[in-house]
C-alpha positions as CSV (number, residue, x, y, z in Angstrom):
1,M,81.6,-221.3,68.7
2,T,78.4,-219.6,69.4
3,T,76.9,-222.7,71.1
4,L,79.2,-221.9,74.2
5,V,77.1,-218.4,74.8
6,R,73.8,-218.3,76.1
7,P,71.7,-215.3,76.5
8,R,71.1,-214.2,80.2
9,E,67.8,-215.5,81.6
10,G,64.7,-213.5,80.4
11,R,66.5,-212.0,77.4
12,P,65.6,-212.9,73.8
13,A,68.4,-215.5,71.9
14,L,70.5,-213.9,69.9
15,D,69.8,-212.6,65.8
16,G,71.6,-214.3,63.1
17,P,73.3,-215.6,61.1
18,Y,74.4,-212.7,58.9
19,K,74.8,-213.4,55.0
20,G,76.9,-210.3,54.6
21,V,79.1,-207.8,56.5
22,P,76.8,-206.0,59.6
23,D,77.7,-202.7,60.2
24,F,79.2,-204.0,63.8
25,L,81.6,-206.5,62.4
26,R,82.6,-204.0,59.5
27,R,85.4,-202.3,61.7
28,P,86.6,-205.3,63.3
29,L,87.3,-207.5,60.1
30,T,89.0,-204.4,58.6
31,R,91.5,-204.3,61.9
32,W,91.8,-207.8,61.1
33,L,93.5,-207.4,57.7
34,E,95.2,-204.4,59.1
35,N,97.0,-206.6,61.4
36,V,97.6,-209.1,58.7
37,Y,99.3,-206.8,56.1
38,T,101.0,-204.4,58.7
39,I,104.5,-205.7,59.2
40,T,105.7,-202.6,61.8
41,P,102.9,-200.7,63.2
42,D,103.5,-196.8,62.9
43,T,101.4,-193.9,63.7
44,L,102.4,-191.9,60.8
45,S,104.0,-194.4,58.4
46,P,103.8,-198.1,59.0
47,R,105.7,-200.8,57.0
48,M,103.0,-202.6,55.2
49,D,103.5,-206.2,53.6
50,E,103.4,-204.4,49.9
51,A,104.3,-207.8,48.3
52,G,100.9,-209.5,49.9
53,L,99.4,-206.4,49.1
54,E,100.0,-206.5,45.6
55,R,99.2,-210.2,45.1
56,L,95.7,-209.5,46.7
57,A,95.1,-206.8,44.2
58,A,96.3,-208.6,41.4
59,L,93.6,-211.5,42.2
60,L,90.5,-209.0,42.8
61,R,92.0,-207.1,39.6
62,I,92.4,-203.8,41.6
63,D,94.4,-200.8,40.3
64,L,97.3,-199.7,42.8
65,R,98.8,-197.6,40.7
66,G,100.3,-194.2,42.4
67,T,99.9,-195.9,45.9
68,D,102.4,-197.7,48.1
69,G,102.5,-198.6,51.8
70,Y,99.5,-198.0,53.8
71,G,98.1,-196.4,51.0
72,M,98.0,-199.6,49.1
73,L,95.7,-200.9,51.8
74,I,93.6,-198.0,51.9
75,A,92.6,-198.3,48.3
76,I,91.6,-201.9,48.6
77,L,89.6,-201.2,51.4
78,A,88.0,-198.2,49.4
79,W,87.6,-200.6,46.2
80,T,85.1,-202.5,48.8
81,D,82.9,-199.4,49.2
82,D,80.4,-200.6,51.8
83,D,80.2,-203.7,49.7
84,D,80.0,-206.7,51.5
85,E,80.4,-209.2,48.9
86,R,83.9,-207.1,48.0
87,L,85.1,-207.1,51.7
88,L,84.6,-210.9,52.1
89,D,86.1,-211.6,49.2
90,V,89.2,-209.9,50.5
91,I,89.2,-211.9,53.6
92,H,88.7,-214.7,51.8
93,Y,91.8,-214.5,49.5
94,T,93.4,-212.8,52.1
95,L,93.3,-216.2,53.9
96,Q,94.7,-218.1,50.9
97,I,97.5,-216.1,49.9
98,P,101.2,-216.1,51.1
99,T,101.7,-213.1,53.8
100,R,104.5,-211.8,55.5
101,M,103.1,-212.0,59.0
102,P,100.4,-214.7,60.2
103,K,96.8,-214.6,59.4
104,M,95.8,-215.5,62.9
105,W,92.8,-217.4,61.1
106,N,91.6,-218.7,64.1
107,E,91.2,-215.4,65.8
108,L,88.9,-214.5,62.9
109,E,86.8,-217.3,63.1
110,I,86.0,-216.5,66.8
111,L,85.1,-212.8,65.5
112,L,82.9,-214.2,62.8
113,A,81.1,-217.0,65.1
114,Y,80.4,-214.6,67.8
115,G,79.3,-211.9,65.2
116,A,76.9,-214.7,64.0
117,S,78.3,-214.6,60.6
118,M,77.1,-217.5,57.6
119,W,80.8,-217.6,56.7
120,Q,83.3,-219.5,58.9
121,A,87.1,-218.9,58.4
122,T,89.5,-221.3,57.9
123,D,93.1,-221.5,56.4
124,K,91.7,-222.4,53.3
125,G,89.4,-219.4,52.7
126,L,85.9,-218.9,53.5
127,Q,83.3,-221.4,53.7
128,R,79.6,-221.6,54.8
129,R,79.3,-222.4,58.5
130,V,77.8,-225.9,59.0
131,D,77.2,-228.2,62.1
132,A,80.1,-229.1,64.2
133,T,79.7,-232.7,63.9
134,A,79.8,-232.4,59.8
135,M,83.2,-230.3,60.1
136,D,84.3,-233.4,62.5
137,T,83.4,-235.7,60.2
138,L,85.3,-234.2,57.4
139,H,88.4,-233.7,59.3
140,A,88.2,-237.4,60.2
141,A,87.3,-238.3,56.5
142,T,90.4,-236.4,55.3
143,A,92.6,-236.9,58.1
144,V,94.9,-239.1,56.1
145,P,96.4,-237.3,53.2
146,D,95.8,-239.3,50.1
147,N,93.7,-238.9,46.8
148,A,90.4,-239.7,48.1
149,S,90.9,-237.0,50.9
150,D,92.1,-234.4,48.0
151,H,89.0,-235.2,46.2
152,L,86.6,-235.1,49.2
153,A,88.3,-231.7,50.5
154,L,87.5,-230.3,46.9
155,A,83.9,-231.9,46.9
156,W,83.4,-229.7,50.3
157,A,84.4,-226.7,48.9
158,G,82.3,-227.5,46.0
159,A,79.3,-227.7,48.2
160,Y,80.5,-225.0,50.9
161,G,83.0,-222.5,49.9
162,R,82.6,-219.2,49.4
163,H,82.0,-219.7,45.8
164,P,79.8,-222.9,45.3
165,H,80.4,-225.0,42.5
166,P,77.5,-227.5,42.5
167,A,79.1,-229.6,39.3
168,S,82.6,-229.9,40.9
169,A,81.3,-230.8,44.4
170,W,79.4,-234.0,42.4
171,Y,82.6,-234.3,40.0
172,H,84.8,-235.2,43.4
173,S,82.5,-236.6,45.5
174,I,82.4,-239.4,42.7
175,K,85.8,-239.1,42.5
176,A,86.6,-239.6,46.2
177,L,84.1,-242.8,46.0
178,E,86.3,-244.4,43.3
179,A,89.6,-243.7,45.1
180,T,88.2,-245.1,48.4
181,L,86.0,-247.9,46.8
182,G,88.7,-248.9,43.9
183,T,91.6,-249.3,46.1
184,V,89.5,-252.0,47.7
185,V,87.4,-253.9,44.8
186,Y,90.4,-252.9,41.8
187,P,93.7,-252.5,43.9
188,N,95.5,-252.8,40.9
189,D,93.6,-250.4,38.7
190,P,94.2,-246.9,39.2
191,T,91.9,-246.1,36.6
192,V,88.8,-248.0,38.1
193,T,85.4,-245.9,37.9
194,L,82.4,-246.0,40.1
195,P,79.9,-248.1,37.5
196,Q,82.8,-250.9,37.2
197,V,83.1,-251.1,41.3
198,I,79.2,-251.1,41.4
199,S,79.1,-253.8,38.9
200,E,81.6,-255.8,41.1
201,L,80.2,-255.3,44.2
202,K,76.7,-256.9,42.8
203,T,78.9,-260.0,41.9
204,G,77.7,-261.5,45.6
205,R,81.4,-262.0,46.2
206,W,81.5,-259.2,48.6
207,Q,80.2,-258.9,52.4
208,L,79.7,-255.4,53.7
209,E,80.3,-255.1,57.6
210,V,78.0,-252.1,59.1
211,R,77.5,-251.1,62.5
212,G,74.3,-249.1,62.6
213,Q,70.6,-249.9,63.4
214,A,69.3,-253.4,62.7
215,G,67.2,-253.6,59.8
216,D,69.6,-250.5,58.0
217,V,72.0,-253.1,56.7
218,H,72.1,-253.3,52.9
219,G,74.2,-255.0,50.3
220,P,77.7,-253.2,49.7
221,H,76.5,-251.9,46.5
222,H,73.4,-250.1,47.9
223,E,75.0,-246.7,49.0
224,A,77.0,-246.7,45.8
225,D,74.0,-247.6,43.8
226,L,72.1,-244.6,45.0
227,V,75.0,-242.0,44.0
228,G,75.0,-243.7,40.4
229,E,71.5,-243.4,39.8
230,E,71.1,-239.9,41.1
231,D,72.1,-236.7,39.0
232,A,74.1,-233.5,39.9
233,G,71.4,-231.1,40.7
234,R,69.9,-233.9,43.3
235,F,72.5,-235.4,44.7
236,Q,72.8,-236.0,48.5
237,G,75.4,-237.5,50.2
238,V,74.4,-241.4,52.0
239,G,77.0,-242.3,54.8
240,V,78.0,-246.0,55.7
241,E,80.3,-246.8,58.7
242,G,81.6,-250.2,57.5
243,V,84.4,-251.9,55.1
244,A,83.7,-254.1,52.1
245,H,85.7,-257.2,51.7
246,D,86.0,-260.3,49.6
247,R,83.9,-263.2,50.8
């Protein structure tokens, strides 16, 4: 988003990214939350989405006893108490829970991007901001709703989500590979594992058609082998554009 913005000639580049919530973003983020949970604006007594606020408070273990209406939102914001992580958690869970009013997460994302936040708003919560090309690749890879796409989305969340979970990223990456390759190599066995797929690919009965630079073509088991030999702490994804088929 901010790549569309350039500093004026002779002026330094804009700073960032920011891991927390800089002072200049705190009020705009608070206003976004107010818009999400306010059903009918009113200067004296706005009508609030109390059910949504109760869900949010339950998720974050915030005691809202003695409050109602706008006071519920005030209590939640007071709980953040200038704590960046808490405010980001409030926004993260707000993006995920059911609310009466539309969340307009795309407007939040524009705000975060222009404010050089390291956090990106999505309809599934906050995630670490990554290169747009990588995001486009993820969207393309998960465009078809199937088991492989589900595991790939969970692997991405484990790697780049609000609360990273490397073991989950590793586990679901393997499951995504099994779901993708297994349907080709073992179409009638839904329980096939990656080692079984690798062993079958090594039999020499399979070819891999790859589009890429000359000299970079390997056997169909090569990339799968790289994953199989890596441990969770050192895993790096190896991308291949191609298709394996029986010789």
